N, C-alpha and C positions, 0 to 999 in steps of 0.2 A: 362735359369736358372737365376733367379734374385739374385743379390749379394748386400751386404752392406759393408761399410767400416770396416776394421779390428779393433777390440776393442783395445784401447790403454792400454797396460799392466800396465803402471804406474798409470793410473787412476783407473784401477780395483784393484790394490794393495792398493790404498789409500781410498778405499770405506768407511771404518769405520770412518776415519777422515772427509771425505766429509759429511757423514750423520750427524756427531756430529756438524760440522760447520753450516750446513743448519738448524739444530734444534736450534742452538744458534741464528741464524738470524730470524727464523720464529716462533719458538715455536715447541714443540714436536708434538702437534696435527696436524701440517701442513706438517709433513714429514712422508712419508710412506716408511718404509725400510723392513718390514717383507715380506718374499717371498709370503705367501698366500694372503696378501693384494695387493702386486704388481701385482699378477696374473690378477687382474681385468683390468689392463691397458696394457696387453701384446699385444693387437692388436686393430685395429679399425674395421670398417665394411668390410674391405677386410680381412676376417678372415682366409684365407688360409695361411697367413704368421704371425708368432708370435715371439715375443722376450721379455723377461723380462727386464724392464728398470733397470738401476743401482739403482735409487731411484726416488720416485715421490714426488713432492712438490705441495702444495695447497695454493698459496698466496691469500691474501684477498684484497690487494689494490696495487696501482701503485708503491708505495714506496717499497713494498715487492718484486714485480717483478723486479724492478730496482736493489735491493740488491742481488737477486739471479743471475741475469745476470752479474752484476759487479763481483761477487765472481767467477762465472764460467769463465769469461773472464780472470781474473787475474790468475786463476789456470789452464787455458787451458782445460776446461771440456766441452764436447759437450752437446747440449741442443736440446730437441724436444718439441715444443709447442703442446698442445692438447686442443681442444674445447669440443664438445659434443661426440667425438669419432665415428661420423657417416661417416667419410671419406670412400669412396668406391675405392680410389686409393692407400691406404696405406700411406697417407700423414702424419699421426701421428703414424706410426709404431715406437716403441721405439728402442733405441740403448742399447746394453749391458753395454756400458761405458758412457751412457748419462743420464743427469737429465731430467726427464719428467716433464714439467711445465703444470699442469692441471688447467684450468681456470674456473672450475665449480663454485667456490665461487664468481666469478664476475657476479652475477645474478640479479642486481638491475636496475630498470628503474630510471635514474637520473633526468630526466626532460622531460616535454612535452610542446611544444609551438604550440598551434593550430593556432595562428595568422600567424606564419611563416611556419606552416605545417612541423614540424620536431619533432623528439624525440631523446633524448640523453640517451644512454643505455650502460651498461657494456657488454663486449663481450660474457659472458656466458649466457645472456638472449636468450631464444629460439626464432627462427624466428616467430613462431605463437604467442609467448608471446607478441611481439610488437603489433600485431593486436588486441589481447585480451585487451591490455592496453588502446587502443584508440577507440575501436569500439562503445562504448556507446555514444561517441560524433560524430559518423558518419564517422569515418576515418578508414584507414587500411594501412598496409605495403604491397606493391605490390609483390615483388619477393616471390615466394611460392614453394620452392622445395618440393618434395614428402615427405621428411623427416622433414618437418617444425615443427612437434610437438616435435622433439628431437634435431634437429641440432641447433647450436648456431650461433648468428649473427657474432661473431668473425671468426668462421670457414667459414661462408658465404663470408666474405670479403677476407679471405685467398684464397678461391677457386673461387671467383667471381661467386657465384651460381646464377642459373636462376630460372626456375620453369614453371608451366603451363601458367602463365600470362605474361611471359617475351616478347612474340611477340609484344604486344602493349605497355607494360609499362617498358620494359628493364630489364637488369640483375642487380645484386647488384651494379655494377659500376655506373649505371644510376640513382640509388636511394641513393647514398652515398654522404653525404655533408662534413663530417669531421671525423678524427680519432686522437686518442692519441696513441703513440707507444713508446715502450722502445727499444733502440738499444742495441747491444751486450755488450757495455761497461757500460750500466746502464743509459745512457743519455735518457731523456724523451723529445720527440718532439711532436708538434701538427701540423697537416696539415688540411687545410680547416676549416669549422666551420658552423655557421648559415647562412652565405652568400652563394649565388648560384655559385660563381666562385672566383678564386684567381689568382693573377699574379705569375710570376716565373715559374720554371719547374713544371710539373704536377707530383709531387712525390706521391700524393695520387693515381694516376693512376698506378704508378709503384708498389705500395704496394698492391693494389687490385689484387688478383690472384697470389701473390708471394709465397704462400704455406708455410709460416713460415720460409722462408730462409733469410729474411731481418730484422726481429724484431718481437716483441710480442705486439699485439694490446691490449690496456687496456681500451679504450673508443671509442664508435662509435656514430656518429650523422647521422641519416637517414631521408630521406624524407618520410612524410606520405601523403596520398591522400584521398580526400573525396570519400565516397562510391558512385558508380554511381546510378543515379535515377532508372535505370532498368538494370537488368542483366538476360539474357536468355541463357540457354545451349541447344544446338541442338544435338541429337543423329542421326547419319547417317550411315547406314550399306550398304556395297557394296559387290558384288559377287566375287570380286578379290582384292588382295592387290594392283595391278596396278591401278585399278579404284579409290581406296581410295587415293593413292599417287597422281594421276593425278588431283583429286578434290582439294587437297591442293594447287597445283600450280595454278589451275584455279581461286580459290577464291582470291589469292593474285594478280594474273594478272588482275582481274576485279577491282582492286583498293580498295578492302575491307580489312580492317585490324582488324580482330577480337581481343578480349582480349586474346584469346588463341585458338590454334588448336592442339588437341592431337589425336594420332592415335594408334590403337592396332590391332594386327593381330589375327587370329582365336584362336591359343593356349592361348594367353593372355586374349581374350574375355571370353573364357570358364572358365579360372582360376579365373578371377575377378568376374564373375557373380556367380560362385559357392561360392566364399568367401564372397561377400557383398550383393548379390541379388539387384543389382542396376537397373535391367530391361533392360539389354543389349540384343540385338538380337543374339542368339547363333547360328543362321544359317548363319550369315554374315562371310565372309572371312576377312574383315577388317572393322573397326569401327572408325569413326571420331567423336570427341566431339568438337564442335565449340561453343565458348561463345561469344555472342555479348552484348555490354553494351553501355549505353548512354541514351538520352531521349527516352521515349516510342515510339514516332513516328519514330525515326531513327532506333530503334531496330526492329520494325515491318517491315519497308521497307527492311532492310538488311536481315532479316530472309527470306523474299520472294525471294530476289535475290540469296541468298545462296541455297535455295531449288531448284530454277530453274537450277542452275549450277549442283547440285547433281543429279537431275533427268536426265539431259542431259548426265551424265556419268554413268547412270544405277543404281542409288541408289535403294536398295530394302527396306530400312527402313528410314523413316523421322519422327522424334518426337521432339517436343519442350517442355521444362520444363514449367509447368503451375503454379508453385509456387516456393518459395524460398526453401522449403523443398525438392521438386523434383529436383531442380537444384543442390543442395548439394548432393543428392543421386547419380545423374549422375556422379558427380566428385568423390564421395567416392570410386567408383569402380576403377577409374584411380589412385587415391591417394594410394589405397591399392594394386596396381598391384604387387609391389615387394613382400610383404608378401604372396599375393595370389599365385604367381608362386612358392614361397618357399614351399607351401603346396602340390605341385604336383611333387616335386623332392627333394632328400635329400640335395643337395647343388646347388648353382648357382653363376656365376660371372656376374656382371652387367657392360657392356661396356658403352662407352660414346663418340663415334665419332660424328662429325658434318659434314654435307654435304650440297651442294646447293639443295634447295627445288626441283628443276627440275629433280634431279637425284634420287628422293626417290624410285620410282617404280623399277628402274634398280638395285639400291643397295639392296632393299629387295629381289628381285629375286636372285641376286648373293649370298646374305647371306644364302638363302635357299639351294643353291647349295653347299656352304661351309659346311653347317650342314651335308649334305650327305658325303662330303669328310672326315670330322672329326668324323663321326658316333656319333653325339650328337644332342640332341634336343635344339631348341632355340625358345623363345617367344619374340616378339618385342613390346615394348611400348616406345613411344617417343614424344618429343615436335616437332610435325610435322611442326608447323608454322615457326620455325627457323632452321629446319633440324637437330635437336639434337637427335641422335639415342640412344636408351637404349636397345640393344639386351641383353636378359637374357639367358645365356648359362647354361643349366642344366647338372649336372654331379654328380657322386658319389665319394666323396673324399676317401672312403674306398675301391674303386675298383682300382686295380693297373693300373697306367697309365692314368686314366681319368682326373685327375687334369692337367697333362701335355698336354693332348689333348685339354682340355678346354682353357688353356692358348694359345696354338697354334691357335685355332679357333679364339679367341679374337684378337690375333695379326693380323691374316689375315683380319678380319673385319676392323680393324683400318688402315691397309695398303690400303684396298679398299677405305676407306673414303678419304685418302690422294690422291689416284689415280684419283678420280673423282673431285678433286678440293676442298676437305674439309680439316678438321684438326683433330688432334688426340683426342682432348677433347673439350667439350662444357661447362661443369660446374663442373665435378668431380675432375679435376686437373690431373697432371701427376703423382705425388707421386713416388712410386716404380713400380706401375702397368704398366705405359707407358714409364717409363724412358728409357729403352733400345730400344724403338722405335723412340726416338726423331730424330735420324738420317734419318728416313724415310721422315720427313718433313723439317728438317733444315740441312744446310750444316755445316761443322766443323767450318767455320768462323762465321756463325750465332750463333752457340752454344758458341763459345769463347766470342763473344760480350755480350751475355746474362750473362755468368759467370763473365765477367769483371764487370758488374753492381753489381752482388752479392758481389764481392770483395770490391767494394766501401763501402758497408754497413758492411761486415763481412770478413775482410781480412784474418783471420785465419781459416775460414770455420767451425766455431763452431755451427752455427745455422742449424739444420735439415740436416746434411750432409747425402749423399747417396740418396737424393730425386732429382727428375727432371733431373739432368745432367747425361748422360750415362758414361761420362769420367770426372774425376776430374783433373783439372790442377792447379798448384800452382799459387797464385795470382801474384807473382813476375814474373813468366814466361809469364802470360797473359799481364802484363804490358810491356813486351818486344815483345809482339805479337808473342810469341813462342807458337804455338798451338799443337805441338807434343812433346812427352817426358814429364818426370816429373809426370807420371800418378800414382795416388794413387791406391793401389790394392783393389779389391772388393772380399771378400771371399763369400762362399755360404750363401744365406739368409736362416734363420731357417724357416722350414715349419711346418704347423699344421699336 
């Protein structure tokens, strides 16, 4: 049972005053206080859990964000940052006594420098929006999560998002050059910039993946890359999940680093093909989409080598895209896998564990066994190249007990990931979804050290409380290395 911090009674009682003060700071049109309008912000993409925020604010510039944080700090009011609302881990789940800072109005491209291959953007710009802004000049932004049409770059930084091309081109962290961020007391800091590296502590690395617990990002500088001369997508069908998983390891072991390797099991293949008509082999038990890019001659040679590996492992389907239109169609099925699976069941939870590539076949087999144990269906789509699994657990929220079984199934999958040498999350973040499983991967001392870092940025615990850490310790106690006692209570989390 997930829980969140007890609402502060004093803050709840002061709601009208807080709303009036925020309207004085930002203007009436930037503050949403009416219940029916707040309802649009009651959850993110982890829709099983919902909570109306105390109030929603829509700042337009860094000075307004700083004013809101300064006001909340001075009045000890909790804050939850929100980007595009696409978090699958409940990272932007509101608090009943918290100000939700929605960054949707930060939606401008501030500058593009092709000579230095970078773009400066506001955090509300969508991931795909960056590529759209530079593609006419032959450039693109490499990290491409499946939600790239809607997810914001600020949220990508907060979760260190990946995507189908992260195998070769890296996660958000590998494509981030600089950020501007507002701290809890309203202080504005800048980390990194147009240069490739910086001296001092790697604070930008600390912020990337910090899930809104350390500050609110107001500007992002990202690396843009020239589009490759040739890009070819290969569809490879296999008679078993084990054969597909083994092919992933064999390709990497051969020293081939594709731009991306994605894998889908039979239920996901059927759902995606029915949804998109991408030309997937519906008789295959597993499907690999392998993209190779670079000079034409190199791509041709690597295609031959990958085909040889796949044939040796029993591939039943081998197809290569013959045009850019066909390449995009191959990817369209994978990109639409989440909504496609949504069409075959009333509800699903998307998990996000990461494992060593060599354990793919084993983990998929054991996941199937867990599906039988929990009496639920599962479809698997994932970034196979870096071992980032996305099992989609199907359930019916209206059927008594099915949500609880789905949560238990997901927890067992994540425990399995840790057991085989993996981690709880690859790109979706911990949020509330995986918070209570952090002890499966980290010791109490590990978690105390991580929370001590948060205390350095946010000593009163006002930024996104209730996320990531399964137990809240007071900062003063952490300073004395007291890791037991002084625990703040978590009441029941409101469910949908």
